[in-house]
C-alpha positions as CSV (number, residue, x, y, z in Angstrom):
1,M,-33.4,144.8,-51.3
2,D,-33.1,145.7,-47.6
3,D,-30.8,143.6,-45.4
4,D,-33.5,142.9,-42.8
5,I,-35.9,141.2,-45.4
6,K,-36.5,137.6,-44.3
7,R,-34.3,135.3,-46.3
8,R,-35.5,131.9,-47.9
9,R,-33.9,128.6,-48.1
10,I,-32.7,126.6,-51.1
11,G,-31.3,123.4,-49.7
12,E,-28.2,124.4,-47.7
13,F,-28.3,128.0,-49.0
14,S,-29.9,131.1,-47.6
15,V,-30.8,133.8,-50.2
16,A,-32.8,136.9,-50.7
17,P,-36.4,136.2,-51.5
18,I,-36.2,137.4,-55.0
19,G,-33.5,136.0,-57.5
20,L,-32.6,137.0,-61.1
21,G,-33.4,134.8,-64.0
22,C,-30.8,135.7,-66.7
23,M,-32.4,134.0,-69.8
24,S,-33.8,137.3,-71.3
25,L,-30.3,138.8,-71.4
26,S,-29.4,136.3,-74.2
27,Y,-32.6,135.3,-75.9
28,A,-36.3,134.6,-75.9
29,Y,-38.1,137.9,-75.9
30,G,-36.9,139.5,-79.1
31,T,-33.4,141.2,-79.6
32,P,-31.4,140.9,-76.3
33,P,-29.4,143.9,-75.0
34,D,-25.8,144.3,-75.9
35,P,-23.4,142.5,-73.7
36,E,-22.2,145.7,-72.0
37,A,-25.7,146.7,-71.1
38,A,-26.6,143.1,-69.8
39,Q,-23.5,143.0,-67.7
40,A,-24.3,146.4,-66.3
41,L,-27.7,145.1,-65.3
42,L,-26.2,142.0,-63.6
43,G,-23.8,144.4,-61.7
44,R,-26.8,146.6,-60.5
45,A,-28.7,143.5,-59.4
46,L,-25.5,142.7,-57.2
47,D,-25.6,146.3,-55.8
48,L,-29.2,145.8,-54.9
49,G,-28.6,142.7,-52.9
50,V,-29.5,139.8,-55.3
51,D,-27.6,136.8,-54.5
52,H,-29.3,134.1,-56.5
53,F,-28.5,134.0,-60.2
54,D,-30.1,131.6,-62.6
55,T,-28.8,130.5,-66.1
56,A,-28.8,127.5,-68.2
57,A,-26.8,125.8,-71.0
58,L,-29.9,126.4,-73.3
59,Y,-29.9,130.1,-72.9
60,G,-28.2,131.5,-76.0
61,Y,-26.7,127.9,-76.3
62,G,-24.1,128.8,-73.7
63,A,-23.8,132.5,-74.4
64,N,-25.7,133.4,-71.2
65,E,-23.3,131.5,-69.0
66,E,-20.4,133.3,-70.6
67,L,-22.1,136.7,-70.2
68,L,-22.4,136.0,-66.5
69,A,-18.9,134.7,-65.9
70,P,-16.8,138.0,-65.5
71,V,-19.6,139.7,-63.5
72,I,-20.1,137.1,-60.9
73,K,-16.4,136.1,-60.5
74,P,-15.5,138.7,-57.9
75,H,-18.7,137.8,-55.9
76,R,-18.6,134.1,-56.5
77,K,-18.5,133.1,-52.7
78,K,-21.4,135.5,-51.8
79,I,-24.0,134.2,-54.4
80,V,-25.9,131.1,-55.3
81,L,-25.2,130.2,-58.9
82,A,-27.8,128.0,-60.6
83,S,-27.6,126.4,-64.1
84,K,-29.2,123.7,-65.9
85,C,-28.7,120.7,-68.0
86,G,-30.9,118.3,-70.0
87,I,-31.6,120.7,-73.0
88,F,-28.7,121.8,-75.1
89,R,-27.5,122.3,-78.7
90,N,-26.5,119.0,-80.1
91,A,-23.7,118.3,-82.7
92,D,-26.2,119.3,-85.4
93,G,-26.9,122.6,-84.0
94,V,-30.4,121.6,-83.0
95,R,-32.1,122.0,-79.6
96,E,-32.4,118.6,-77.9
97,I,-33.8,117.2,-74.7
98,N,-31.5,114.6,-73.5
99,G,-31.3,113.1,-70.0
100,R,-28.7,110.4,-70.6
101,P,-26.0,110.4,-67.8
102,A,-23.1,110.9,-70.2
103,V,-24.8,113.9,-71.8
104,L,-25.6,115.5,-68.6
105,K,-22.1,115.2,-67.3
106,K,-20.6,116.6,-70.5
107,T,-23.1,119.4,-70.3
108,C,-21.9,120.2,-66.7
109,E,-18.2,120.3,-67.8
110,D,-19.1,122.7,-70.5
111,S,-21.0,124.9,-68.2
112,L,-18.2,125.0,-65.6
113,R,-15.9,126.2,-68.3
114,R,-18.2,128.9,-69.6
115,L,-19.0,130.1,-66.2
116,G,-15.4,130.2,-65.1
117,T,-16.1,128.3,-61.9
118,E,-15.2,125.1,-60.2
119,V,-18.5,124.3,-58.9
120,I,-22.2,125.1,-59.6
121,D,-24.3,125.7,-56.5
122,L,-27.7,124.5,-57.8
123,Y,-27.8,122.3,-60.9
124,Y,-31.2,121.6,-62.5
125,L,-32.3,119.0,-64.8
126,H,-33.9,121.5,-67.2
127,R,-36.5,118.9,-68.6
128,W,-37.1,115.3,-67.6
129,D,-36.2,113.3,-70.7
130,K,-39.2,110.9,-70.7
131,Q,-37.0,108.3,-72.6
132,V,-34.8,108.1,-69.5
133,P,-35.9,107.0,-66.1
134,I,-35.8,110.1,-63.8
135,E,-33.7,108.0,-61.3
136,E,-31.0,107.4,-63.9
137,S,-30.8,111.2,-64.6
138,V,-30.8,112.3,-61.0
139,G,-28.2,109.5,-60.3
140,A,-25.8,111.2,-62.7
141,L,-26.4,114.5,-61.0
142,A,-25.6,112.8,-57.7
143,D,-22.3,111.5,-59.2
144,L,-21.5,115.2,-60.1
145,L,-22.2,116.2,-56.5
146,K,-19.9,113.5,-55.1
147,Q,-17.2,114.8,-57.5
148,G,-17.6,118.4,-56.2
149,K,-18.8,119.8,-59.5
150,I,-22.1,120.7,-58.2
151,R,-23.5,121.4,-54.6
152,S,-27.1,120.6,-54.9
153,I,-29.6,119.1,-57.4
154,G,-32.8,120.7,-58.8
155,L,-35.5,119.7,-61.1
156,S,-37.6,121.8,-63.5
157,E,-41.0,121.5,-64.7
158,V,-41.8,118.2,-62.9
159,S,-45.0,116.7,-61.4
160,A,-45.3,115.7,-57.7
161,D,-45.0,111.9,-58.7
162,T,-41.7,112.6,-60.6
163,L,-40.4,114.7,-57.7
164,R,-41.0,111.9,-55.3
165,K,-39.3,109.3,-57.5
166,A,-36.3,111.6,-58.0
167,Y,-36.1,112.5,-54.2
168,A,-36.0,108.7,-53.4
169,E,-32.8,108.5,-55.6
170,H,-31.2,111.6,-54.0
171,P,-32.4,114.6,-52.0
172,I,-33.6,117.5,-54.2
173,A,-33.0,121.1,-53.3
174,A,-35.4,122.9,-55.6
175,V,-38.0,122.5,-58.2
176,Q,-38.3,125.4,-60.8
177,S,-41.5,125.8,-62.7
178,E,-43.6,128.6,-64.0
179,Y,-45.9,130.1,-61.4
180,S,-47.9,133.3,-61.2
181,L,-51.5,134.4,-60.8
182,W,-52.2,133.3,-64.3
183,T,-50.4,130.0,-64.2
184,R,-51.7,128.1,-61.1
185,N,-50.6,124.5,-62.1
186,P,-48.1,124.2,-59.1
187,E,-51.0,124.6,-56.8
188,I,-52.5,121.3,-58.0
189,R,-49.9,119.1,-56.3
190,V,-46.2,119.9,-56.7
191,L,-46.2,123.1,-54.3
192,A,-47.5,121.0,-51.5
193,E,-45.1,118.1,-52.2
194,C,-42.3,120.6,-52.2
195,R,-43.3,121.7,-48.8
196,K,-43.7,118.2,-47.5
197,L,-40.2,117.2,-48.6
198,G,-38.5,120.5,-47.6
199,V,-37.8,121.4,-51.3
200,A,-37.7,125.0,-52.4
201,F,-40.0,126.0,-55.2
202,V,-38.4,128.6,-57.5
203,A,-41.1,130.3,-59.6
204,F,-40.1,131.5,-63.0
205,S,-42.2,133.9,-65.1
206,P,-43.8,135.3,-62.0
207,L,-45.0,138.4,-64.0
208,A,-46.7,136.2,-66.7
209,R,-44.1,137.0,-69.3
210,G,-44.9,140.7,-69.0
211,F,-48.7,140.5,-68.8
212,L,-49.0,141.3,-65.2
213,T,-46.9,144.4,-65.5
214,G,-49.6,146.0,-67.5
215,K,-47.0,147.4,-69.9
216,L,-47.6,144.9,-72.7
217,R,-50.9,146.1,-74.4
218,D,-50.5,145.1,-78.0
219,V,-49.0,141.6,-78.8
220,T,-48.7,142.4,-82.5
221,T,-45.8,144.5,-81.6
222,L,-43.8,141.6,-80.3
223,A,-40.6,140.7,-82.3
224,A,-40.9,137.9,-84.9
225,K,-38.6,135.5,-82.8
226,D,-40.2,136.4,-79.5
227,I,-41.3,133.1,-77.9
228,R,-44.5,134.4,-76.8
229,R,-45.8,134.5,-80.3
230,Q,-46.0,130.7,-79.9
231,M,-48.0,130.7,-76.8
232,P,-51.8,130.6,-76.9
233,R,-52.3,133.1,-74.2
234,F,-50.6,135.7,-76.3
235,E,-52.7,135.0,-79.4
236,P,-54.5,138.4,-80.2
237,D,-57.9,137.2,-79.3
238,N,-57.1,135.4,-76.2
239,Y,-54.8,138.3,-75.0
240,A,-57.6,140.9,-75.7
241,A,-59.8,138.9,-73.4
242,N,-56.9,138.5,-70.8
243,L,-56.4,142.4,-70.9
244,A,-59.9,142.9,-69.4
245,L,-58.6,141.4,-66.1
246,L,-56.0,144.2,-65.7
247,D,-58.5,147.0,-65.1
248,E,-59.4,145.6,-61.6
249,F,-55.8,144.4,-61.1
250,S,-54.6,148.0,-61.7
251,E,-57.2,149.3,-59.1
252,I,-56.0,146.7,-56.5
253,A,-52.3,147.8,-57.1
254,A,-53.2,151.5,-56.7
255,T,-55.1,150.7,-53.5
256,A,-52.0,148.7,-52.2
257,G,-49.7,151.5,-53.0
258,C,-47.5,149.6,-55.5
259,S,-47.0,148.9,-59.1
260,M,-48.8,146.1,-60.9
261,A,-45.6,144.1,-61.1
262,Q,-45.0,144.5,-57.4
263,L,-48.5,143.4,-56.7
264,A,-47.9,140.1,-58.6
265,L,-44.7,139.5,-56.9
266,A,-46.0,140.3,-53.5
267,W,-48.8,137.8,-54.0
268,L,-46.4,135.1,-54.9
269,L,-44.3,135.7,-51.8
270,T,-47.4,135.0,-49.7
271,R,-47.8,131.5,-51.3
272,G,-45.4,129.9,-48.8
273,D,-41.9,130.6,-47.4
274,H,-40.5,128.0,-49.6
275,V,-41.5,129.9,-52.7
276,L,-38.9,132.0,-54.3
277,P,-39.8,134.3,-57.4
278,L,-37.3,134.4,-60.1
279,I,-37.5,137.8,-62.0
280,G,-36.2,138.4,-65.4
281,T,-35.7,141.8,-67.2
282,T,-33.4,143.6,-69.5
283,R,-34.2,147.0,-68.1
284,M,-32.6,148.7,-65.1
285,D,-35.8,150.4,-64.1
286,H,-37.9,147.3,-64.1
287,L,-35.1,145.6,-62.0
288,E,-35.3,148.2,-59.3
289,E,-39.1,148.2,-59.4
290,N,-39.3,144.5,-59.0
291,L,-36.9,144.4,-56.1
292,G,-38.8,147.1,-54.4
293,T,-41.6,144.5,-53.8
294,A,-40.2,143.7,-50.3
295,Q,-41.9,146.9,-49.1
296,V,-45.3,145.7,-50.1
297,A,-47.7,144.3,-47.6
298,L,-50.9,142.7,-48.9
299,S,-54.0,142.3,-46.6
300,T,-56.0,139.1,-46.6
301,Q,-58.8,140.9,-48.4
302,T,-56.5,142.0,-51.1
303,L,-55.2,138.5,-51.6
304,S,-58.7,137.1,-51.9
305,R,-59.6,139.7,-54.5
306,L,-56.5,138.7,-56.5
307,D,-57.2,135.0,-56.3
308,A,-60.8,135.5,-57.5
309,L,-59.7,137.9,-60.3
310,I,-56.9,136.0,-62.1
311,N,-56.8,132.2,-62.0
312,Q,-57.0,129.2,-64.2
313,R,-60.8,129.7,-64.8
314,T,-60.5,133.4,-65.8
315,V,-57.3,133.3,-68.0
316,H,-58.0,132.7,-71.7
317,G,-55.8,130.4,-73.7
318,A,-53.5,127.5,-72.9
319,R,-50.0,128.0,-71.4
320,Y,-48.2,126.1,-74.3
321,V,-49.2,124.7,-77.6
322,A,-49.6,120.8,-77.4
323,S,-46.2,119.8,-78.6
324,T,-44.4,122.1,-76.0
325,Q,-46.8,121.0,-73.3
326,A,-45.7,117.4,-74.1
327,E,-42.0,118.2,-73.2
328,V,-43.0,119.2,-69.7
329,D,-44.1,116.9,-66.9
330,T,-46.3,119.3,-64.8
331,E,-49.9,118.6,-63.8
332,T,-52.6,120.3,-65.8
333,F,-56.1,121.4,-64.6
334,E,-57.5,119.4,-67.6
335,E,-56.1,116.3,-66.2
336,V,-57.5,116.8,-62.8
337,R,-61.0,117.5,-64.1
338,T,-61.0,114.2,-66.1
């Protein structure tokens, strides 16, 4: 990324507009790359000007944080390091959502050790544990901040109402949720609430988990453990219907002189100067392509075409199955309509 690209704010930090989400380097989309290749990609990201790296205790159950540690250590003072608590592997080896203060503080200690750092710049509550008042969980994170173990507090996958309650307990630096042309839920309320409160909105899966790149044509080829196999939008019938949207999308990208992935990211960068896309990839060429988005300028006409083409009314299939949707606190269009 060029040095003259306008930077964006996350709390007290100023970062390049596009950050790197590191989840796929350890799990989620089939077999992850070997550690050497993953660390080479992290190094290349640093070379290209990425200064916002996002990980979590959940990713590889700590393996992702350990993967980052030796790469970021020489650059620690120049980057914003984000991690997350609230979802972890419990003593029985099972994924658990738990927002109790003692658990969050223990998870932070474990993350600090794995990351080889004394402080985490941005620490998210990965999911709101609905059995624990949000104020109680945020209060625990505020304690960590006072102790110098974290520098700012974030929330992930929360509604505008929950954000307001949390912010009343302690200022929130960022909300991280899925946001792209095909996942518009943040536009219901939380995006505006973030702007009102001065909270950054960090958008994960900005390329719709590969859909908006145009490179995933056959979902039957996904690995058995690929998390997309459990998502309704990636069911073969739904996905076939969604692929029909990409014909015009490809034409728009060609007219704009960019790739489909760059088009999707460029659209997202126009949604507000408080919006920061978080890309995730295991491939060097995709990394370089995505970070080239800064050179793409979209006309008002192009933005209107994109908004009309891919949105909550034209995409087939729900974002999550019901059990997974119940774990998140984001507004849904179904709720708005009822």
